[in-house]
ROSE-4610 file (N, C-alpha, C; in Angstrom, 1 decimal, always signed):
// ROSE-4610
residu = [M/M/M/R/R/R/Q/Q/Q/G/G/G/T/T/T/A/A/A/S/S/S/A/A/A/D/D/D/T/T/T/A/A/A/S/S/S/F/F/F/V/V/V/L/L/L/Q/Q/Q/L/L/L/S/S/S/F/F/F/S/S/S/G/G/G/V/V/V/C/C/C/G/G/G/Q/Q/Q/V/V/V/R/R/R/D/D/D/I/I/I/F/F/F/Y/Y/Y/S/S/S/G/G/G/D/D/D/P/P/P/I/I/I/H/H/H/E/E/E/K/K/K/C/C/C/T/T/T/V/V/V/I/I/I/T/T/T/R/R/R/I/I/I/A/A/A/P/P/P/T/T/T/F/F/F/L/L/L/R/R/R/F/F/F/G/G/G/S/S/S/F/F/F/E/E/E/I/I/I/V/V/V/K/K/K/P/P/P/T/T/T/D/D/D/S/S/S/M/M/M/T/T/T/G/G/G/R/R/R/A/A/A/G/G/G/P/P/P/S/S/S/A/A/A/G/G/G/R/R/R/K/K/K/P/P/P/I/I/I/L/L/L/Q/Q/Q/A/A/A/L/L/L/L/L/L/N/N/N/H/H/H/T/T/T/V/V/V/D/D/D/T/T/T/Y/Y/Y/Y/Y/Y/P/P/P/H/H/H/I/I/I/K/K/K/Q/Q/Q/K/K/K/Y/Y/Y/D/D/D/G/G/G/Q/Q/Q/Q/Q/Q/N/N/N/E/E/E/V/V/V/K/K/K/R/R/R/Y/Y/Y/T/T/T/E/E/E/F/F/F/F/F/F/R/R/R/G/G/G/E/E/E/S/S/S/L/L/L/L/L/L/A/A/A/C/C/C/V/V/V]
num = [1/1/1/2/2/2/3/3/3/4/4/4/5/5/5/6/6/6/7/7/7/8/8/8/9/9/9/10/10/10/11/11/11/12/12/12/13/13/13/14/14/14/15/15/15/16/16/16/17/17/17/18/18/18/19/19/19/20/20/20/21/21/21/22/22/22/23/23/23/24/24/24/25/25/25/26/26/26/27/27/27/28/28/28/29/29/29/30/30/30/31/31/31/32/32/32/33/33/33/34/34/34/35/35/35/36/36/36/37/37/37/38/38/38/39/39/39/40/40/40/41/41/41/42/42/42/43/43/43/44/44/44/45/45/45/46/46/46/47/47/47/48/48/48/49/49/49/50/50/50/51/51/51/52/52/52/53/53/53/54/54/54/55/55/55/56/56/56/57/57/57/58/58/58/59/59/59/60/60/60/61/61/61/62/62/62/63/63/63/64/64/64/65/65/65/66/66/66/67/67/67/68/68/68/69/69/69/70/70/70/71/71/71/72/72/72/73/73/73/74/74/74/75/75/75/76/76/76/77/77/77/78/78/78/79/79/79/80/80/80/81/81/81/82/82/82/83/83/83/84/84/84/85/85/85/86/86/86/87/87/87/88/88/88/89/89/89/90/90/90/91/91/91/92/92/92/93/93/93/94/94/94/95/95/95/96/96/96/97/97/97/98/98/98/99/99/99/100/100/100/101/101/101/102/102/102/103/103/103/104/104/104/105/105/105/106/106/106/107/107/107/108/108/108/109/109/109/110/110/110/111/111/111/112/112/112/113/113/113/114/114/114/115/115/115/116/116/116/117/117/117/118/118/118/119/119/119/120/120/120/121/121/121]
x = [+261.6/+261.1/+261.4/+260.4/+260.7/+261.5/+262.4/+263.1/+262.1/+262.4/+261.6/+260.2/+260.1/+259.0/+259.3/+258.8/+258.9/+257.8/+256.8/+255.7/+254.7/+255.0/+254.1/+254.3/+255.5/+255.7/+256.0/+254.8/+255.0/+254.1/+254.3/+253.3/+253.4/+252.4/+252.4/+251.8/+252.3/+251.9/+251.2/+250.1/+249.4/+249.3/+249.5/+249.4/+248.5/+247.3/+246.5/+246.8/+247.2/+247.7/+246.9/+245.5/+244.7/+243.9/+243.9/+243.2/+242.4/+241.2/+240.3/+241.1/+241.5/+242.0/+243.5/+244.0/+245.4/+246.4/+246.0/+246.8/+245.9/+246.1/+245.3/+245.9/+245.3/+245.8/+244.7/+244.9/+243.9/+244.3/+243.4/+243.8/+242.6/+242.9/+241.9/+242.0/+241.3/+241.3/+241.2/+240.1/+239.7/+240.1/+241.0/+241.5/+240.3/+239.3/+238.1/+237.9/+239.0/+238.9/+238.1/+237.7/+237.1/+237.9/+238.9/+239.7/+238.9/+239.4/+238.7/+239.8/+239.4/+240.2/+240.1/+241.2/+241.1/+242.1/+241.8/+242.7/+244.0/+245.1/+246.3/+246.4/+247.2/+247.5/+249.1/+249.7/+251.2/+251.2/+251.8/+251.8/+253.3/+253.7/+255.1/+255.2/+255.7/+256.0/+257.0/+256.7/+257.9/+258.1/+259.1/+259.3/+260.7/+261.3/+262.7/+262.7/+261.4/+261.5/+260.2/+260.0/+258.8/+257.9/+258.5/+257.8/+256.6/+255.5/+254.1/+253.4/+252.3/+251.4/+250.9/+250.7/+250.2/+251.2/+252.4/+253.4/+253.1/+252.5/+252.2/+250.9/+250.2/+249.0/+249.2/+250.5/+251.0/+250.7/+250.5/+250.4/+249.0/+248.2/+246.8/+246.0/+245.4/+244.6/+243.3/+242.5/+241.2/+240.3/+239.8/+238.8/+237.4/+236.8/+235.5/+234.4/+234.5/+233.4/+233.7/+235.0/+235.2/+235.6/+236.0/+236.7/+238.2/+238.6/+239.9/+241.1/+242.2/+243.4/+244.7/+245.7/+247.0/+247.6/+248.3/+248.9/+249.7/+250.3/+251.1/+250.4/+249.2/+248.5/+248.8/+249.1/+249.6/+251.0/+251.8/+253.2/+254.0/+254.0/+254.7/+256.1/+256.9/+258.3/+258.4/+257.5/+257.6/+257.2/+256.1/+255.7/+256.9/+257.7/+258.8/+259.9/+260.1/+261.3/+260.9/+259.7/+259.3/+259.4/+258.8/+258.9/+260.3/+261.2/+262.6/+263.3/+263.1/+263.7/+263.3/+262.0/+261.5/+262.1/+262.0/+262.5/+264.0/+264.8/+266.2/+266.6/+265.9/+266.3/+265.8/+264.5/+263.9/+263.8/+263.9/+263.6/+264.9/+266.0/+267.1/+267.1/+266.2/+266.0/+265.4/+264.4/+263.6/+264.7/+265.5/+266.5/+267.4/+267.9/+269.0/+268.3/+267.0/+266.4/+266.2/+265.9/+265.6/+266.7/+267.7/+268.9/+269.3/+269.3/+269.8/+268.8/+267.5/+266.6/+265.8/+265.1/+264.2/+262.8/+262.5/+261.0/+260.6/+260.3/+259.9/+258.5/+257.6/+256.3/+256.5/+257.3/+257.5/+258.2/+259.1/+259.8/+258.7/+257.8/+256.8/+255.7/+255.4/+254.3/+254.8/+256.0/+256.5/+256.5/+256.8/+256.9/+255.5/+254.4/+253.0/+252.4/+252.8/+252.3/+252.7/+254.0/+254.5/+253.9/+253.7/+253.2/+251.7/+251.1/+249.6/+249.4/+250.2/+250.0/+250.4/+251.4/+251.7/+250.5/+250.0/+249.0/+247.7/+247.4/+246.3/+246.4/+247.7/+247.9/+247.5]
y = [-215.1/-215.6/-217.3/-218.1/-219.5/-219.8/-220.8/-221.1/-221.7/-221.1/-221.5/-220.8/-219.6/-218.8/-217.4/-216.8/-215.5/-214.6/-215.1/-214.3/-214.6/-215.8/-216.2/-215.5/-215.0/-214.3/-212.8/-212.1/-210.6/-209.9/-208.8/-208.0/-206.5/-205.9/-204.5/-203.6/-202.3/-201.3/-200.2/-199.7/-198.7/-197.5/-196.4/-195.1/-194.2/-193.9/-193.1/-191.5/-190.8/-189.5/-188.7/-188.9/-188.1/-187.1/-185.9/-184.8/-184.2/-183.9/-183.4/-182.1/-182.2/-181.3/-181.1/-181.6/-181.4/-182.5/-183.7/-184.8/-185.9/-185.8/-186.7/-186.7/-187.6/-187.7/-187.9/-187.6/-187.9/-189.2/-190.1/-191.4/-192.0/-192.7/-193.4/-194.8/-195.2/-196.5/-197.6/-197.6/-198.6/-198.5/-197.4/-197.1/-197.0/-196.3/-196.1/-194.8/-193.9/-192.5/-191.6/-192.0/-191.2/-191.0/-190.3/-190.1/-189.5/-189.9/-189.4/-189.0/-187.9/-187.6/-188.5/-189.1/-190.1/-189.8/-190.3/-190.1/-190.9/-190.4/-191.1/-191.8/-193.0/-193.9/-194.2/-194.1/-194.7/-196.0/-197.0/-198.4/-198.8/-199.2/-199.7/-201.1/-202.0/-203.4/-203.7/-204.6/-205.2/-206.6/-206.7/-208.1/-208.1/-209.3/-209.4/-209.1/-209.1/-209.0/-208.2/-207.5/-206.9/-207.7/-208.9/-209.8/-210.3/-210.3/-210.7/-211.3/-212.0/-212.6/-211.5/-210.3/-209.3/-208.8/-209.2/-209.0/-209.5/-210.7/-211.5/-210.9/-210.0/-209.6/-208.6/-208.2/-207.4/-208.1/-209.5/-210.2/-210.8/-210.5/-211.1/-210.9/-212.0/-211.8/-211.1/-210.8/-210.1/-210.9/-210.4/-211.0/-210.9/-212.1/-212.1/-211.3/-211.2/-210.4/-209.1/-208.6/-207.1/-206.5/-207.3/-206.8/-206.1/-206.2/-205.6/-206.7/-206.1/-207.0/-206.3/-207.0/-206.5/-205.6/-204.7/-203.7/-204.6/-205.7/-206.5/-207.7/-207.8/-209.1/-209.6/-210.9/-211.6/-211.6/-210.8/-210.6/-211.8/-213.0/-214.2/-214.0/-213.2/-213.1/-212.4/-211.4/-210.8/-211.8/-212.7/-213.6/-214.5/-215.0/-216.0/-215.3/-214.1/-213.4/-213.3/-213.0/-212.8/-214.2/-215.2/-216.6/-217.2/-216.9/-217.4/-216.6/-215.3/-214.6/-215.1/-215.3/-215.9/-217.1/-218.0/-219.5/-219.3/-218.7/-218.6/-218.0/-216.9/-216.2/-216.8/-217.3/-217.7/-219.1/-219.9/-221.4/-222.0/-222.0/-222.5/-224.1/-224.8/-226.2/-226.5/-225.6/-225.9/-225.6/-224.6/-224.2/-225.3/-225.8/-226.9/-228.2/-228.5/-229.8/-229.7/-228.5/-228.3/-227.6/-227.3/-226.5/-227.3/-226.6/-227.1/-227.8/-228.1/-228.7/-227.7/-228.2/-227.2/-227.4/-228.1/-228.3/-227.2/-226.0/-224.9/-225.3/-226.1/-226.3/-227.1/-228.1/-228.8/-227.8/-227.1/-226.0/-225.1/-224.4/-223.6/-224.2/-225.5/-226.2/-226.4/-226.8/-227.1/-225.8/-224.8/-223.5/-223.1/-223.1/-222.8/-223.7/-225.0/-226.0/-225.7/-225.4/-225.1/-223.7/-222.7/-221.5/-221.6/-222.4/-222.6/-223.2/-224.4/-225.1/-224.0/-223.2/-222.3/-221.2/-220.9/-219.8/-220.4/-221.7/-222.3/-222.6/-222.6/-223.0/-221.9]
z = [+132.3/+131.2/+131.1/+131.0/+130.9/+129.5/+129.6/+128.4/+127.3/+126.1/+125.0/+124.9/+125.6/+125.5/+125.2/+124.1/+123.7/+124.2/+124.5/+124.8/+125.9/+126.6/+127.6/+129.0/+129.2/+130.5/+130.3/+130.2/+130.1/+131.1/+131.4/+132.3/+131.7/+131.9/+131.6/+132.6/+132.5/+133.5/+132.7/+133.0/+132.2/+133.0/+132.4/+133.0/+132.1/+132.4/+131.7/+131.7/+130.6/+130.6/+129.8/+129.7/+128.7/+129.4/+128.8/+129.3/+128.1/+128.2/+127.1/+126.4/+125.2/+124.3/+124.7/+125.7/+126.1/+125.5/+125.7/+125.2/+124.5/+123.2/+122.3/+121.0/+120.1/+118.7/+117.9/+116.6/+115.6/+114.9/+114.8/+114.3/+113.5/+112.4/+111.7/+112.1/+113.1/+113.8/+112.9/+112.1/+111.2/+109.8/+109.5/+108.1/+107.1/+107.6/+106.8/+106.2/+106.5/+106.0/+107.0/+108.2/+109.1/+110.5/+110.4/+111.6/+112.7/+113.9/+115.1/+116.1/+117.0/+118.0/+119.1/+119.7/+120.7/+121.8/+123.0/+124.2/+124.0/+124.7/+124.7/+125.9/+125.8/+127.0/+126.7/+127.9/+127.9/+128.4/+127.7/+128.2/+128.1/+129.3/+129.5/+129.6/+128.8/+128.9/+129.8/+130.7/+131.4/+131.0/+130.1/+129.6/+129.0/+128.9/+128.3/+126.8/+126.1/+124.7/+124.4/+123.3/+123.0/+122.0/+121.6/+120.9/+121.6/+120.8/+121.4/+120.3/+120.7/+119.6/+118.7/+119.1/+118.3/+117.1/+117.4/+116.4/+115.1/+115.2/+113.9/+113.2/+113.8/+113.1/+111.9/+111.9/+110.7/+109.4/+109.3/+108.1/+108.1/+109.0/+109.2/+107.9/+107.4/+106.1/+106.5/+105.5/+105.7/+106.5/+107.6/+108.4/+107.8/+107.7/+107.0/+107.7/+109.0/+109.8/+109.8/+109.9/+110.0/+108.8/+107.7/+106.6/+106.8/+108.1/+108.3/+108.1/+107.7/+107.5/+108.0/+108.3/+108.7/+107.6/+107.9/+106.9/+105.9/+106.3/+105.2/+105.0/+104.9/+104.6/+103.2/+103.3/+102.0/+101.7/+102.6/+102.3/+103.0/+102.5/+103.0/+103.5/+102.7/+103.1/+104.6/+104.9/+106.2/+107.1/+107.1/+107.9/+108.1/+107.2/+107.2/+108.0/+107.8/+108.4/+109.9/+110.4/+111.7/+112.3/+111.8/+112.3/+112.5/+111.5/+111.5/+112.7/+112.7/+113.9/+115.2/+115.4/+116.6/+117.0/+116.1/+116.4/+116.6/+115.7/+115.9/+117.2/+117.7/+118.9/+120.2/+120.1/+121.5/+121.6/+120.5/+120.7/+120.1/+120.7/+120.2/+119.9/+120.8/+120.6/+119.4/+119.0/+117.6/+116.5/+116.6/+115.6/+115.4/+116.5/+116.4/+115.8/+116.1/+115.6/+114.1/+113.6/+112.2/+111.3/+112.0/+111.3/+110.1/+109.0/+107.7/+106.9/+107.5/+106.8/+106.0/+105.0/+104.2/+104.6/+105.6/+105.9/+107.0/+106.5/+107.5/+108.0/+107.5/+108.0/+109.4/+109.4/+110.7/+111.8/+111.4/+112.2/+112.8/+112.0/+112.5/+113.2/+112.8/+113.6/+115.0/+115.2/+116.6/+117.3/+116.8/+117.5/+117.8/+117.0/+117.2/+118.3/+118.2/+119.1/+120.6/+120.7/+122.0/+122.6/+121.6/+122.3/+122.5/+121.7/+121.9/+123.2/+123.6/+124.9/+126.1/+126.0/+127.1/+127.3/+126.1/+126.2/+126.9/+126.8/+127.4/+128.9/+129.4/+130.8/+131.7]
């Protein structure tokens, strides 16, 4: 993992283990009240951390196209806790630069700017 990156250097290995009626689960994929039987897949992540961009979708607001939202949409304290943990754990240079300051916007902006640039490379 490159210094200052929590999610840019990950890989995964997928093993499909689904057999009709043998391995599956019932899940309401869209939380619409219509559960379906779906196949199972085992995914193993090969990374120093399990943190990924998808971790932040827990607080995703309602999407105007799909009407779907994260299970903790609108819960700002959860987003702040996740952002603070990410910066404090994986971006010590940002933590040190803004340590003791009350300006979270600059701290978070620097984190997102760095991750956005890495994702585009």
